[in-house]
N, C-alpha and C positions, 0 to 999 in steps of 0.2 A: 731553263728556269721555272717554266710553267709547272712541271712535274714537282719540283720542290715546293712551289707556293701552294698548290693544290693539296699536297701532302700535309704541308705545315697547317693550312686552314682546317683540313679534316681532322687532325690532331687537336687543334685548339676547339673545335666544336664538340669533339669527343671527351674533352676535359670538362666541359661544363657540368655534366652531371656528377662527375667526381667531385667537383668543387662545392656544388650543391649538397652533396651527401656530407662533405667535410663539416660545411657550416651547420648542418643538422645534427651531427654527432657532438660537435664542439658546443653547440649552444646549449644542449640538453645534460652533456656530460659534466660541465662546470658547474651546472646548478645542482648536481648531485654532491659536490664536495661538501663536507661538514662545515658548520660555521655560517654565521649570518653576516654578510657584508655591512649591513646597516649597524648592526651592532658594533663591529669592529671600528667603524668610522666614528660611531657616537662615544665609544669607550664604555669601560665596564661599569662606571658609575652613573651612566646616563639614565634618564628616566624612560620608561617605556613609551610615553607620548613622544619624547624626542626620537627614539627609535623608529617608531611608526611613521614620524614625519620624513625621515631620512629615507625609509622604505619606499614611501610614496613618492618622494622626490626622485628616487633612483628608477622609478616605475616597476618595482618588484612586486607590487600588490595586484598587477593586472594578471590575468591567466597567462600561463606560459606560451600558448599558441599565438596569443596577441603580441607578447613580448618579440616572439620569433619573427612574426611578420613585420613588425616596426623595425627590427634588426635587419631584415633582408631589403626593406625599402630603402633604409639609409645606406646599406652596402652597395645597392645598385647606383646610389647617386656619389659613390666613392666616400662616403662617410662611415667611419668605424666606430664613431661615438667618442665620447670623453672619458677619460680615466676617473673612476670614482675617488681615487685618492688625491691625485694633484689638480684634477679638473682640467688637465690640458688634453688637447685632442690626441687620441690614439695614434694617428698618423704622425704627428709631430713627436710624439715620444718614441715611435718605431724609427722615424727618420734620423733622430739623433744618435742612435745606436747602431743602426744599419751598416754603416761603414766599417765599424771596428769588427763586426761579426763577419762581414764579407771579406774583409782583409785577413782575418784569423783563418777562416775556412779556405780561402783561395790559397794562401800561403802553406797551409797544412797540406792541401791537395797537390800543389806543385811538388812540395817535398816529397810526398809519399808516391806521387807519380813517377817522378824522375829516378829516385832510389829504387823503388819497386820494380820499375822496368829494367833498369841496368842490372841490378842483382838477380832478376829472373832470366836476363840474357846470359850473364855470367855462369849461373849454376845450369842452366839448359845445355850448355856447350861442355860442362864438365859434369854430366850426371852421374850420381852414386859415387862421387869422390868425397874425400874430407871437406872440401869447400862447400859442396851440396848439403852435406849433413849439418855442418856448422851453420849455414843460412837457414836451413829448415828449423834448427832448434830456435834460432833467433827470432824466426817467423811465428813459431808457435808461442815463444814469449811474448812477443808483441800482440798477439790475439788474446792471450790469456791474462796479462797483467790488467788490473783495474786502473781505469784513467785517473782516477784521483791519487791512487797510490804512487803511480808513476810520476805525476806531477810533484807529489810533495817529495819523493826521492830527488828529482831533478832540482828543485828548489833547495833542499838540504845540501847537496853536493855543491851546485854552481853558484848559490846565493849566499848560503850561510858560511860553508867552509871555503871556498875559493874566492868569493865576493867579485865574481866576474860578471854576473848578469843580475837584473832586478828580479826580485821575488814575486812581485805582482803589480797590477795596475798597467796604465799605458803612458809610458813616458818618452817614447821615441823607438827606433828601430829595435834597439837590443832588447827592449822588453817584449818584443814578439817572438823571439826564439824559444824560450821555454815552453809557452803555451802551444806554439806550432808544432814543435816535437812532440809535446804530450798528445796533441790532437792527431797527428800523423801515424802514430805508432800502429794503431790497428789497422788503418787503411793500407798503411806500406806493406805489412805482412800479406794481406789479402791480394794486393796487387802483384807482389813478388811471386806468389803461389800460382795466380792466375797466368801470369806471363810465362813462368818456367813450364806449366802444363801445355800452353798453347803453342809455345816455341818448340817443345819436344816433339809435338805432333806434326808442326810444319815442317821441321827438320827431317823428318822420315819420309816426306813426299818424293815422288819421282823427280818433280822440277828441281828439287835441290840437289838430287844426284846428277842431273844433267848440267847444271850450272857448275858443280864442282869437276864434272868431266870435261867441261869446256877449259877448264885452267883459270877460272875465276879466283881472286884472292878470298880468302875465308872471311875476311871482313865484310867484303861486298856480298858474299853468300848470306851471311847471318843478317846484316842490316838492311840490305836491298831487297832480298827476296824472301828470307824466313820471316824477319820482324814484320814488314808490311802486311803478310797474310795471316800474321799471328795477332795483329792489333784490334781486330774486331771486338772479340770478348775482353780484351784489356780495356778498350775504351769504354765499353759498356760499364765495366766495374768501376773505372775512373769516375764516369758521371754519376752513377749511383752512389758512390762513395762522397762525392762533393755534395749531393743533396742531403745525404746522412750527416756529413760533417757540418754543414751550415745549421741544421735543425737540431744537431746532436751536440753542440759544444756547450751544453748547460753545465755539465760537471766541470769541463775545463775552464769555462768563464768563472764559474763560482770558486774553483780552487786558486786560481790566479788574480782574482778580483777584477776580471777584465771587464770593461765597461761596454758590453755587448747586449744583444738581444736575449741571450740565455739567462742573464742576471735579471734583466728586466722581466722575464717569463716566471722566474722563481719569486721575485717580488710580488708580483701580481697574483700568483697563486696563494701566496701567505696572506695578502691582504684581501683575497677574493675579489679582485679588481676584474669582473666579467668581461668588460669591453677590452682591456688590454690582454687578457688571455685570448679571447676570440681573435683579435687582431693579428696576434705573433704567430697562433696556430695557423691561420689562413695564409700568412706570409710563408710559413714553411712549406705549406701544400702547394702554393703557386710556384715557389722556387724548384721544388721537386719536379713538377709536371713541365717547366721550362728546361731544365737540365735534361730531361729525358728526351724532349723535343729535339733540342740541340745534338744529343747524342746520336738521335736516329738520323738526322740530317748529315752529320758527319760520316755515316757509313758510306754514302756515296762517293766521297772524296777518297777515303781510305781504300776502298775497292770499287773500281769502275763498273764492275759487273753488276752492281746493285743500282737498279733504276726505280724511280718513284712515278709510276704511272697513273 
């Protein structure tokens, strides 16, 4: 356990410079966006005096380096500031939408992981057959089709024509199906191709020939011996895809009017709501770093030969 804890602590400490760099980039990049948040809040008909008053109230009249220092001090105290639009704490804005985004990302990851691994196993045991070619074509389609187009087509078929599923919003488990499938399509294709490639390499190893020579059932050879040794790169891809799905659900949430963080970020960018933009991007960065840490720790359970010293 000490090895795991020591490795986790080193990874957390190594993530601090990365998070600092993220805060630096996000803080200055959002201020390069065209438009004046004070003018947006005051309205097009507001006087210049009113705009100047709001700009001073938001602290935008101070030098950028001073604004960044204030932002860091507040961040170290766990304060992400207040939304310039709703005046609500950014942490509250994010917390109210985080469960929906986490649910969508987790369901899409599970769907992509299960179907991707199973389809990868199937085609790896039948390489260069019509089944393999069909799954390859479907995988290429999943990678190539734009998310918003796929979402619209699924809504058209299952909501408009068949009236089977809700077209948008969150009203229960059925409303999760279409967004999850849409979000999972890209990751499913990548996981399937990685599983196929890793399984083909594993099935060519000498220990697989030995297992077959001992008379083991093909099911045991594939799942107990080949799959476990092929899981390391697959788990890596699944972890990276979860981080990407969590932070990249913006198009899916916008298409399906899903009340998650992605829609919050789009609204914040439109309104030039700097505190919300910074808070959401920081959440995405922390989530990605934590997912990578968990994936690294899982390696030791998948392959006992991996030690953390």
